[in-house]
C-alpha positions as CSV (number, residue, x, y, z in Angstrom):
1,X,-8.6,46.0,47.6
2,X,-5.5,47.8,46.1
3,X,-2.9,45.6,45.3
4,X,0.9,46.9,45.7
5,X,2.1,45.6,42.2
6,X,6.1,46.4,41.8
7,X,7.1,48.6,38.8
8,X,8.9,45.5,36.9
9,X,5.5,43.5,37.0
10,X,3.8,46.1,35.7
11,X,6.0,46.7,32.8
12,X,5.8,42.8,31.8
13,X,1.9,43.1,32.5
14,X,1.5,45.8,29.8
15,X,4.0,43.8,27.2
16,X,1.7,40.7,27.8
17,X,-1.3,43.1,27.0
18,X,0.1,44.6,24.2
19,X,1.2,41.4,22.7
20,X,-2.7,39.8,23.2
21,X,-4.0,42.7,21.5
22,X,-1.7,42.7,18.5
23,X,-2.4,38.7,18.2
24,X,-6.1,39.6,18.3
25,X,-5.9,42.2,15.8
26,X,-3.7,40.0,13.6
27,X,-6.5,37.4,13.6
28,X,-9.3,39.5,12.5
29,X,-7.2,40.7,9.8
30,X,-6.8,37.2,8.7
31,X,-2.8,37.1,9.1
32,X,-2.8,33.9,11.4
33,X,-5.6,32.2,9.6
34,X,-4.8,28.9,7.7
35,X,-3.6,29.9,4.2
36,X,-5.7,29.0,1.3
37,X,-4.8,25.9,-0.4
38,X,-2.8,25.9,-3.5
39,X,-3.6,24.4,-6.6
40,X,-1.1,22.2,-8.5
41,X,-0.2,24.1,-11.9
42,X,0.8,21.7,-15.0
43,X,2.3,24.8,-16.9
44,X,6.0,23.9,-16.3
45,X,5.2,20.2,-17.6
46,X,2.7,21.1,-20.3
47,X,3.0,19.0,-23.6
48,X,5.6,16.7,-22.2
49,X,4.5,13.0,-23.0
50,X,4.9,10.7,-20.1
51,X,4.7,6.8,-19.7
52,X,3.9,5.0,-16.7
53,X,7.0,2.6,-15.6
54,X,5.9,1.5,-12.4
55,X,2.8,0.9,-9.8
56,X,2.9,-0.5,-6.7
57,X,1.5,-0.4,-3.2
58,X,2.3,1.7,-0.3
59,X,5.0,-1.2,1.1
60,X,6.4,-0.8,-2.6
61,X,5.3,-4.2,-3.9
62,X,3.0,-5.1,-7.1
63,X,1.1,-7.5,-5.3
64,X,-1.3,-7.5,-2.0
65,X,-2.2,-10.4,0.1
66,X,-4.9,-11.5,-1.8
67,X,-2.8,-11.9,-5.1
68,X,-4.2,-8.9,-6.7
69,X,-1.5,-7.3,-9.1
70,X,-0.9,-3.5,-9.7
71,X,0.1,-3.2,-13.5
72,X,1.5,0.2,-15.0
73,X,-0.4,1.2,-18.2
74,X,-1.0,4.9,-18.4
75,X,0.4,7.3,-20.9
76,X,-0.4,11.1,-20.2
77,X,0.5,14.4,-21.5
78,X,-1.0,17.6,-20.0
79,X,-1.7,19.7,-22.6
80,X,-2.7,23.1,-20.6
81,X,-3.5,23.5,-17.2
82,X,-7.2,22.2,-17.7
83,X,-6.8,19.3,-20.3
84,X,-4.8,16.2,-20.7
85,X,-4.5,13.6,-23.3
86,X,-4.6,10.3,-21.8
87,X,-3.9,6.9,-23.5
88,X,-6.8,4.2,-23.5
89,X,-5.6,0.4,-23.7
90,X,-9.1,-0.5,-24.6
91,X,-9.6,1.8,-27.4
92,X,-6.0,1.9,-28.2
93,X,-6.0,5.2,-28.9
94,X,-5.2,9.0,-26.9
95,X,-8.3,10.6,-25.6
96,X,-8.4,14.3,-24.3
97,X,-9.9,14.8,-21.1
98,X,-10.7,18.0,-19.0
99,X,-8.5,18.2,-15.9
100,X,-10.4,19.5,-12.8
101,X,-8.3,21.0,-9.9
102,X,-9.0,20.2,-6.3
103,X,-7.0,21.4,-3.1
104,X,-3.8,19.9,-1.8
105,X,-2.5,18.9,-5.2
106,X,-5.6,16.7,-5.9
107,X,-6.9,16.6,-9.4
108,X,-9.4,14.7,-11.5
109,X,-8.8,13.6,-15.0
110,X,-10.3,10.5,-17.0
111,X,-12.7,10.1,-14.4
112,X,-10.3,9.5,-11.6
113,X,-8.9,11.2,-8.8
114,X,-5.1,11.6,-8.2
115,X,-3.0,13.3,-5.6
116,X,0.7,14.4,-7.1
117,X,3.1,13.4,-5.2
118,X,6.1,14.7,-7.3
119,X,6.5,16.4,-10.5
120,X,9.3,17.1,-12.8
121,X,9.9,17.5,-16.4
122,X,11.7,14.1,-16.2
123,X,9.3,12.0,-13.8
124,X,5.8,12.1,-12.1
125,X,4.3,10.2,-9.4
126,X,0.9,9.9,-8.5
127,X,-1.2,8.8,-5.7
128,X,-4.6,6.9,-6.8
129,X,-7.3,8.3,-4.5
130,X,-10.2,5.9,-3.6
131,X,-13.3,7.5,-3.6
132,X,-16.7,6.8,-1.5
133,X,-19.8,8.7,-2.4
134,X,-18.5,12.6,-1.7
135,X,-15.5,11.6,0.1
136,X,-11.8,11.4,-1.1
137,X,-9.7,9.0,0.9
138,X,-6.0,9.5,0.9
139,X,-5.0,7.1,3.8
140,X,-6.8,4.4,2.3
141,X,-5.6,5.0,-1.1
142,X,-2.7,2.7,-1.3
143,X,-1.8,2.8,-4.7
144,X,1.1,4.7,-6.4
145,X,2.0,5.5,-10.2
146,X,5.4,6.4,-11.3
147,X,6.0,8.1,-14.9
148,X,9.1,9.0,-16.8
149,X,8.7,11.3,-19.6
150,X,9.5,9.9,-23.3
151,X,12.4,11.9,-23.6
152,X,14.0,10.9,-20.5
153,X,13.5,7.2,-21.5
154,X,14.8,7.7,-24.9
155,X,18.0,9.8,-23.4
156,X,18.7,7.1,-20.8
157,X,17.9,4.0,-23.6
158,X,15.7,2.8,-21.0
159,X,13.6,-0.8,-21.7
160,X,9.6,-0.1,-21.1
161,X,9.1,-3.8,-20.7
162,X,11.5,-4.1,-18.2
163,X,10.8,-1.2,-16.2
164,X,7.1,-2.8,-16.1
165,X,8.0,-6.2,-15.0
166,X,7.6,-6.9,-11.3
167,X,10.7,-6.5,-9.0
168,X,12.8,-9.0,-7.2
169,X,11.2,-7.7,-3.9
170,X,7.9,-8.9,-5.5
171,X,9.4,-12.3,-6.4
172,X,10.6,-12.9,-2.7
173,X,6.9,-11.9,-1.8
174,X,5.1,-14.5,-3.8
175,X,7.6,-17.2,-2.9
176,X,6.8,-16.7,0.8
177,X,3.3,-16.4,0.1
178,X,3.2,-19.7,-1.8
179,X,5.3,-21.9,0.4
180,X,2.8,-20.7,3.2
181,X,-0.4,-21.5,1.3
182,X,1.2,-24.9,0.0
183,X,1.2,-26.0,3.3
184,X,-2.3,-24.4,4.6
185,X,-4.8,-24.2,2.0
186,X,-6.7,-21.3,4.1
187,X,-3.6,-19.2,3.0
188,X,-4.4,-19.6,-0.4
189,X,-4.5,-16.5,-3.0
190,X,-5.4,-15.7,-6.4
191,X,-3.0,-16.9,-9.0
192,X,-1.9,-14.4,-11.7
193,X,-2.0,-17.2,-14.3
194,X,-5.3,-19.0,-13.0
195,X,-6.1,-22.7,-12.6
196,X,-7.1,-24.3,-16.0
197,X,-9.6,-27.1,-15.9
198,X,-10.0,-29.5,-19.0
199,X,-12.3,-32.5,-19.5
200,X,-10.6,-35.9,-20.0
201,X,-14.4,-37.7,-20.3
202,X,-17.3,-37.6,-22.9
203,X,-19.2,-37.5,-19.5
204,X,-18.2,-34.2,-18.5
205,X,-18.1,-30.8,-20.1
206,X,-16.4,-27.5,-18.5
207,X,-16.5,-23.9,-19.5
208,X,-14.9,-21.0,-17.9
209,X,-17.3,-18.4,-16.7
210,X,-16.3,-15.3,-18.1
211,X,-18.6,-12.1,-18.1
212,X,-19.2,-10.4,-21.8
213,X,-17.3,-7.5,-22.5
214,X,-19.4,-4.3,-22.0
215,X,-18.0,-1.4,-24.0
216,X,-19.7,1.1,-22.1
217,X,-18.6,-0.6,-18.7
218,X,-15.3,-2.7,-19.8
219,X,-14.3,-5.3,-17.1
220,X,-11.0,-4.6,-14.8
221,X,-8.0,-6.8,-16.1
222,X,-8.2,-8.5,-12.8
223,X,-11.5,-9.7,-13.2
224,X,-9.9,-12.5,-14.9
225,X,-7.5,-14.0,-12.4
226,X,-9.1,-13.0,-9.0
227,X,-12.2,-15.2,-8.5
228,X,-11.9,-17.8,-11.8
229,X,-15.3,-19.7,-12.2
230,X,-16.2,-22.6,-14.0
231,X,-19.4,-24.4,-15.2
232,X,-19.4,-28.0,-15.3
233,X,-22.1,-30.4,-16.5
234,X,-21.8,-34.1,-15.8
235,X,-24.0,-36.8,-17.6
236,X,-24.9,-39.8,-16.5
237,X,-24.5,-39.1,-12.7
238,X,-25.9,-41.3,-10.0
239,X,-28.7,-38.6,-9.7
240,X,-29.5,-34.8,-10.6
241,X,-28.2,-32.3,-8.9
242,X,-26.8,-28.6,-8.8
243,X,-24.3,-27.2,-6.5
244,X,-21.9,-24.2,-6.3
245,X,-18.7,-24.8,-4.3
246,X,-15.4,-23.0,-3.6
247,X,-12.5,-25.2,-4.2
248,X,-8.7,-25.2,-3.3
249,X,-6.4,-26.1,-6.2
250,X,-2.9,-27.1,-4.9
251,X,0.5,-26.6,-6.4
252,X,0.2,-30.0,-7.9
253,X,-3.4,-29.6,-9.2
254,X,-5.3,-31.7,-6.4
255,X,-8.7,-30.3,-5.7
256,X,-9.8,-29.9,-1.8
257,X,-13.2,-28.7,-0.6
258,X,-13.4,-25.1,0.6
259,X,-17.2,-24.3,1.1
260,X,-20.3,-24.1,-0.1
261,X,-21.4,-21.0,-2.1
262,X,-24.6,-20.9,-1.3
263,X,-26.3,-21.1,2.3
264,X,-26.9,-24.4,4.0
265,X,-29.3,-24.6,6.9
266,X,-26.8,-25.8,10.1
267,X,-28.5,-28.8,10.4
268,X,-27.8,-30.0,6.8
269,X,-24.2,-28.7,6.6
270,X,-22.6,-31.9,7.4
271,X,-24.3,-33.9,5.0
272,X,-24.0,-31.3,2.4
273,X,-20.3,-31.2,2.6
274,X,-20.1,-34.9,2.4
275,X,-22.0,-34.8,-0.8
276,X,-19.8,-31.8,-2.3
277,X,-16.5,-33.6,-1.0
278,X,-17.9,-37.0,-2.6
279,X,-18.5,-35.0,-6.1
280,X,-14.9,-33.4,-5.9
281,X,-13.0,-36.7,-4.7
282,X,-15.2,-38.8,-7.4
283,X,-16.5,-37.2,-10.3
284,X,-14.2,-34.1,-11.0
285,X,-10.7,-35.5,-9.7
286,X,-11.5,-38.5,-12.2
287,X,-12.9,-36.7,-15.2
288,X,-10.6,-33.3,-15.0
289,X,-7.3,-32.3,-16.1
290,X,-6.3,-29.7,-13.8
291,X,-3.5,-27.3,-14.4
292,X,-2.6,-25.5,-11.0
293,X,-2.7,-21.7,-10.9
294,X,0.8,-19.8,-10.7
295,X,2.2,-16.4,-10.1
296,X,5.5,-15.4,-11.5
297,X,6.0,-18.6,-12.7
298,X,5.6,-20.1,-9.2
299,X,2.9,-22.9,-8.8
300,X,0.8,-22.1,-5.5
301,X,-2.6,-23.1,-3.9
302,X,-5.2,-20.8,-5.2
303,X,-9.1,-21.2,-5.6
304,X,-11.9,-21.3,-8.0
305,X,-15.5,-21.2,-7.7
306,X,-17.4,-24.4,-9.5
307,X,-21.0,-24.5,-10.6
308,X,-21.4,-28.2,-11.1
309,X,-24.7,-29.7,-12.6
310,X,-25.2,-33.5,-12.5
311,X,-27.9,-35.3,-15.0
312,X,-28.9,-38.7,-14.4
313,X,-30.3,-39.1,-17.9
């Protein structure tokens, strides 16, 4: 079959064919391929000393819903494009590290991965990346670090201590959370200044359970306040017993049963709960002086874990 195509349509068809051929050729030559990722360069800021002045979550706050606080503490100087001097709070000294470059402004230094958000001679902003196996997560990594150069801090007479403090928005956030937690213990969150327990009876001894410091694997600062745990021994108890229990401590220091920390068969849960409540309301309330936890000076309901042992003899 022979088609009768108008001359104008033939011209348009030829143009379309030429365009398709040209695009195909360009693709073969790589002109329309994805550009090679550009690695960040630290040469423009080499040998400039920076101090971290603020650390926050994606919402701009220093605290999350669980009570964890992000705290600034980094000091860094990029010496060359592949090395940096980083301050270690544990060793109280600067340590040199290699800088390993990745694509998309990602780099590794001091055994951590970061993504550069902003870089100038006056300031830096990093996103801390979460690592899971061989995968770097950017959407799940919601911690950001802001640095000012030491020269900028000096020139503008800035006070590091003031810059490091939580903001007014942090205070309002904690006030709201505390009001809710004080009405509903199930909304309790970790206190930045955790609950303190002290014995007021010779029949009870209490000791905060703190992990020993391992120089090769130092604990995170948040380990001290996120899940405070206590070991308690009660002498002349009504019988020998040993329990591990989670307890709510309200803003006035009153103790409330939360849950058993060990699995209990369904048929024994009711009786087990009665025993634990009796131990809390009897021994612990009577023998302990309780200082409630607080965050930014605001007392609020938080929780503790208590390993309590009763000795009849």
